[in-house]
N, C-alpha and C positions, 0 to 999 in steps of 0.2 A: 614524296611527290607533292609539288605545290598545287594549290587549289587553282582551278581554271573555270571560267564561265563561257558558255557559247550560246549565242542567240541565233536562231534561224527565224528572222522576222521580216516578212512572213514566209512561211513554207510554201513552196509550189505544190508539194505533195507530201502526205504523211500516211504511213501504213504500218501494219504489224503483220508478221508472217512467221511461219515455222519451217525449218529445214530438217529433214531426216525422217526416219520411219516412226510411226506411232509407238510411243513408249520410250523412244530415244531421241525425240525431237528437241531442237533448240529454238527458242522463241526470240523474236527480235522486234524492235520498233525502229523504223527508218524514216527520216525526214530528208527532203530534198529542197534546196534553194539554189536555183541556177545550176552551177557545176558542183556545188558543195553537197555531198551526201554524208549524213551522219547516221550511223547504225549503232544501236545499243542492244545488249543482251538482257532479256527479261525472263521471268518465270511465267508459266502458263497461268497460274493463279493471279498473277499481276495483271495479265491481259483480261481475264474474266472480271476481276474486281474493277479494273479501269472502265470496262464497258458499262458495268452497272452504275459506276460513279458518274460517267459522262451523261447518261440519261437523266439521272437525278440533278446533276449540275445544270444541264440545259433546261430542265423544267424550272429550276430556281431562277435562271436568267429570264425565261419567258414570263414568270410571275413578276419579276422586278421591272422588266421592260416589255410591257404588253404590246407596244407598237412594232416590235421586231417581227419579221416573218419567220415562220417555222423553218428550221434547218432541214435540208434534204438528207436522207439516209441512203440514197441510191449509190451504187458503185458498180464498176465493171470489174469482174474478178481478175482478168488479165492485167489490169492496171494496178491491182492491189498487191501483187507479189513483189518482194523486195528485189532491188536492183543489185546485181553482182558488180564488182567483187564485194563480198561480205567481209568487212574488216571492222569488227565492233570496237568502238571507242572505250567502252567499259561495261560492266555488269551493273544493272540498276538495283539500288537498294530501296529507293523510295520514289513514288510517283505522286504528283499533286496537280491540281487544276486551279487556274486563276482566270479572271476575266478582265479585259481592257475594254470598258464600255465606250471610250472615246473612239476607238478604232474597230469596235465590234469583233474582237479576236479572243478566242479561248487560248490560254497558254498552258501547254502540257509541260510540266517541270519534272525533269528526271535527275535525281541525285545519285551519284555513284555509290555503290556498296564498298565500304572500306573495311578491310579485315581488322579484327580486334588488335592484333599485334602491331598494326600500323598506327593505331590510335594512341598507343602508349598508356600512360597512367590516367590521362585526362580524356574522358569520352567527348568533351566539348571540342577536342582537337579534330574530331571527325569533320566538323564544319569547315575547318581550315584545309583539310586534306582531300575532301570529296569534290570531284568535278560535278558541274551542273550544266545541263543542257536544257534550254527552253525552246519549245517548238510553238510558234505563234500561228494559230490555225483559224480558219473560218469555222463557224459553228457546224456547217455542213461537212467540212473536211473531218472534223473530230468525230462527228456522229457516224459518218461512213466508216472511218477507221475502227470505231467501237463495234459496229455491227459486223464488219469483216472479221475482227478479232474473235468475236463469239463463234462465227462460222469456222474459223481456223481451229479454235480450241475444241469444237465439237467433232472435228475430223480425227480425233485420237482413237485410242483403243476402245472397242465396245465394252460396255459394263456387263458384268455377270448378273443375270436376272435373280440369282439366289442371294448373293452377298453384297452386290453393288460395287465390288472392286473391279478395276480394269483387267481385262483378259489379254494375255499375250498370244500371238499367233501360234506359238509352239505349245501352248497349254496353260492351264490355270489351276492352282490348288485352291479349292473353294472350301473354306471352313464349314459352311452350312451343309454342304453336300456330304461331308465326311463326318458329320456329327460333332465337330469341334466348335467351340465358341470363339468368337473374335475377342481379342483383348485390346 
């Protein structure tokens, strides 16, 4: 598969969301520019890590450019759900953030996860085979997406008060309640 690069510059809207029942959800990032909709599959932990990274990154920008106004984090839930049809371009292996100070845009960079067998003998070939999507966002768009992402992630399965593991609706084997130790 040849490498491709796609820029949504700027996005009209960016969000993250999950589809499915807690414990079986699939997480997505979706950016919209005009009629172009780009949807990517991500892991829940990537959404959570991104949200924390966005806050730190925005603070660094504020420190470097104190004249900028603070980005808004407000969102309307109904606008944050992904738009069907959901046809993911690829599964994300790596997310990164960059900043274009000339245009005051945060760039969310998503690099495709490439299977080891596709890389061959040379791990550097991953760079040549992985697709890249860059979402150019306002600071408020990326902050709202991050806050919504934390909300979506928190809507998963409840955690067991004894062992801290997620509990399924049909039951939960708790090592602490049965006298077993977690390994």
